[in-house]
C-alpha positions in Angstrom: -10.8 -23.1 -4.5 -7.7 -23.6 -5.5 -4.8 -25.5 -3.5 -1.2 -23.8 -4.1 1.8 -26.2 -3.3 5.9 -24.8 -2.9 9.0 -26.9 -1.7 11.9 -24.5 -1.1 15.9 -25.7 0.3 17.1 -23.5 2.8 19.1 -25.9 4.2 20.9 -26.3 7.1 19.6 -23.1 9.4 17.1 -22.4 11.8 13.5 -23.1 12.5 12.7 -19.1 12.7 14.4 -19.4 9.2 12.0 -21.6 7.8 8.9 -20.7 9.2 9.3 -17.2 8.0 10.3 -17.8 4.4 7.5 -20.5 4.1 4.7 -17.5 4.9 7.3 -15.3 2.6 7.7 -17.2 -0.8 3.7 -18.2 0.1 3.2 -14.9 -0.2 4.7 -14.1 -3.3 3.5 -16.9 -4.4 -0.1 -16.8 -4.2 0.6 -12.3 -6.0 1.4 -13.8 -8.4 -2.3 -15.4 -9.0 -3.5 -12.4 -8.5 -4.8 -13.2 -4.6 -4.9 -9.9 -2.4 -6.6 -11.0 0.5 -5.0 -13.9 2.4 -5.6 -15.5 6.3 -2.1 -16.1 7.6 -2.9 -18.6 10.6 1.0 -19.6 12.7 2.0 -20.8 16.5 5.2 -18.4 16.3 5.2 -15.2 18.2 8.4 -15.4 16.9 7.4 -15.1 13.5 3.7 -12.8 14.3 6.6 -9.9 16.3 8.0 -10.3 12.6 6.3 -9.4 10.6 4.5 -6.7 12.2 7.6 -5.1 12.2 8.6 -5.8 15.7 11.9 -6.6 17.8 11.1 -10.9 19.1 
């Protein structure tokens, strides 16, 4: 099992932004490492709706 990590400076922003960018950057990192199956876990219904393309 590989463990990957990253950090990203967003400056001053909303919690939604940090969660969304964290998931997006994580997906990009996984794709670069050839991983094509991902399970995303979050406690934010707003993030889930944004990923699914629905308005929160």
